[in-house]
C-alpha positions in Angstrom: 22.5 12.8 -18.4 19.6 10.4 -18.8 18.5 8.9 -15.5 18.2 5.1 -15.0 14.6 4.0 -15.4 14.7 1.6 -12.5 16.1 4.3 -10.2 13.1 6.5 -11.1 10.7 3.6 -10.4 12.5 3.0 -7.1 11.6 6.5 -5.9 8.1 6.3 -7.4 7.2 3.0 -5.7 8.7 4.0 -2.4 6.5 7.1 -1.9 3.0 7.1 -0.5 2.1 10.7 -1.6 3.1 13.5 -3.8 2.1 17.0 -5.1 -0.3 17.2 -8.0 -0.4 20.5 -10.0 -3.5 21.2 -12.1 -4.7 24.1 -14.1 -6.9 26.3 -11.9 -10.5 26.9 -12.9 -10.9 29.5 -10.2 -8.0 31.6 -11.4 -7.3 30.6 -15.0 -3.6 30.6 -16.0 -2.4 29.7 -12.5 -1.3 26.3 -11.3 -3.2 24.7 -8.4 -1.1 22.3 -6.2 -2.6 19.5 -4.0 -1.0 17.0 -1.8 -2.4 13.5 -2.7 -1.8 9.9 -1.9 -1.2 7.7 -4.9 -0.3 4.1 -6.0 1.7 3.1 -9.1 -0.3 0.8 -11.4 1.1 -2.2 -13.1 2.6 0.1 -15.8 4.2 2.3 -13.1 1.8 5.2 -13.7 0.5 7.2 -10.7 -3.1 6.4 -9.8 -5.2 8.7 -7.6 -8.6 8.2 -5.9 -10.2 11.7 -5.8 -13.4 13.3 -4.8 -15.7 15.0 -7.3 -15.9 17.9 -4.8 -12.1 18.5 -4.8 -10.7 21.5 -6.8 -8.1 19.3 -8.4 -10.7 17.0 -9.8 -12.7 19.8 -11.3 -9.6 21.2 -12.8 -8.6 17.8 -14.3 -12.1 17.3 -15.8 -11.6 20.7 -17.6 -8.0 20.3 -18.5 -6.3 16.9 -18.2 -2.7 18.3 -18.4 -1.0 18.0 -15.0 2.3 17.4 -13.3 3.1 15.3 -10.2 6.1 15.8 -7.9 7.4 13.0 -5.8 10.3 13.5 -3.4 12.6 11.1 -1.4 12.7 10.8 2.3 16.2 12.2 2.9 16.9 14.9 5.4 18.1 17.4 2.7 15.5 18.1 0.1 17.8 19.8 -2.5 20.5 17.1 -2.1 18.0 14.2 -2.3 16.2 12.6 -5.2 12.9 13.8 -6.7 10.9 13.4 -9.9 8.3 15.5 -11.7 6.0 13.7 -14.0 4.3 15.7 -16.7 1.4 14.2 -18.6 -2.4 13.7 -18.9 -4.5 12.7 -15.9 -7.6 10.8 -17.1 -10.5 9.2 -15.2 -10.3 5.4 -15.4 -12.7 2.6 -14.6 -10.4 0.7 -12.2 -10.6 -3.1 -12.5 -11.1 -5.1 -9.3 -7.4 -6.1 -9.5 -6.3 -2.5 -9.7 -8.6 -1.6 -6.8 -7.2 -4.4 -4.7 -3.6 -3.2 -5.5 -4.6 0.4 -4.5 -6.0 -0.8 -1.2 -2.9 -2.8 -0.4 -0.8 0.4 -0.6 -3.5 2.8 0.7 -5.8 0.8 3.1 -7.4 3.9 4.5 -8.9 4.5 1.0 -11.4 1.6 1.5 -13.8 4.0 3.3 -14.0 6.1 0.2 -14.7 3.4 -2.3 -18.3 2.9 -1.1 -19.0 6.6 -1.8 -20.2 7.4 -5.3 -18.4 10.7 -5.2 -14.9 9.2 -5.5 -13.2 8.1 -8.8 -9.9 6.9 -10.0 -7.6 8.9 -12.2 -4.4 7.7 -13.8 -1.5 10.0 -14.9 0.1 9.0 -18.2 3.6 10.4 -18.2 4.8 12.3 -21.3 8.1 13.5 -19.9 9.7 13.0 -16.5 12.3 15.2 -14.9 14.4 13.2 -12.5 16.9 14.7 -10.1 19.2 12.3 -8.3 21.0 15.0 -6.3 22.9 18.2 -6.8 23.8 18.6 -10.5 22.5 15.1 -11.3 19.5 15.5 -13.4 17.9 14.5 -16.7 14.7 13.6 -18.7 12.9 10.4 -19.3 10.4 10.2 -22.2 6.9 8.7 -22.7 8.5 5.9 -24.7 10.4 4.8 -21.5 7.1 4.0 -19.9 5.7 2.3 -23.0 8.8 0.1 -23.3 8.8 -0.9 -19.7 8.3 -4.6 -19.0 5.0 -5.1 -17.2 3.8 -7.8 -14.7 0.0 -8.1 -15.2 -2.2 -7.5 -12.2 -3.5 -11.1 -12.4 0.1 -12.5 -12.2 0.9 -10.1 -9.3 -2.2 -11.3 -7.4 -1.1 -14.9 -7.9 2.4 -14.2 -6.7 1.2 -12.4 -3.6 -0.9 -15.4 -2.6 2.1 -17.7 -3.2 4.4 -15.5 -1.1 2.2 -15.1 1.9 3.9 -18.0 3.7 7.3 -16.4 3.1 6.6 -13.2 4.9 8.6 -12.5 8.1 6.7 -11.2 11.2 5.3 -7.7 10.9 5.9 -7.5 7.2 3.0 -6.9 4.8 3.5 -7.4 1.0 2.2 -4.5 -1.0 3.1 -5.3 -4.6 5.5 -6.8 -7.1 6.7 -5.8 -10.6 9.5 -6.7 -12.9 11.9 -4.3 -11.3 11.4 -4.9 -7.6 9.2 -5.6 -4.6 7.2 -3.3 -2.3 6.4 -4.1 1.3 5.6 -2.6 4.6 7.7 -3.4 7.6 6.7 -2.2 11.1 4.4 0.3 9.5 7.0 1.8 7.2 7.0 1.3 3.4 10.1 -0.1 1.8 11.2 -1.1 -1.7 13.8 -3.7 -2.7 15.1 -3.6 -6.2 15.9 -6.8 -8.1 19.5 -6.9 -9.3 18.2 -7.0 -12.9 14.9 -6.5 -14.6 13.0 -9.8 -14.6 10.6 -10.8 -17.3 9.0 -14.0 -16.0 6.7 -14.8 -13.2 9.0 -17.6 -11.9 12.0 -15.3 -11.9 10.1 -12.8 -9.9 8.8 -15.4 -7.5 12.3 -16.8 -6.8 13.9 -13.3 -6.4 11.1 -12.1 -4.1 11.5 -15.2 -1.9 15.2 -14.5 -1.6 14.7 -10.9 -0.7 11.9 -11.6 1.8 14.1 -14.3 3.4 16.9 -11.8 4.0 14.7 -9.3 5.9 
């Protein structure tokens, strides 16, 4: 069974953190797992802000191959959804727009950006194992990410400015993409999927307004 791409994105965008597994330098041949906050970029790839002193950063600089586990928020772990992304984690020079997106989702990270020790890494998925529940599982491929419709960071920033006046009380807009909208309500992150994938800025604007108006 091949999972639905937008269902995998729904889980990825709804999570604030996950578990990154890298190849250990201290004990070669063994995996090293770290709990990390992350933010999906405009192409739905996990982006991390990591310290040069961290073991996982040293591991990635030596071997970029990694996997990243994201789980749902259900009470039962084995009955709930989860995804494992396998791919290459590479250091990236984050644009101002990507940094702004990261800070909308992870505002506590602002204190680290002024430190020269921290850097952004992005994980490019090669294969993704998605589990929707008991006996419901399958693989997505690298091509699924390459073929995904992308809303540019510049268009996203413009939409966020346009939609500020539509936000209900105690709702903070985090990000938009062609598949849904991410926001924080009363301190809790939520995601609303669009009924269909949208490929124009105007369609996204209208659908986001409807969703925000229904909150």
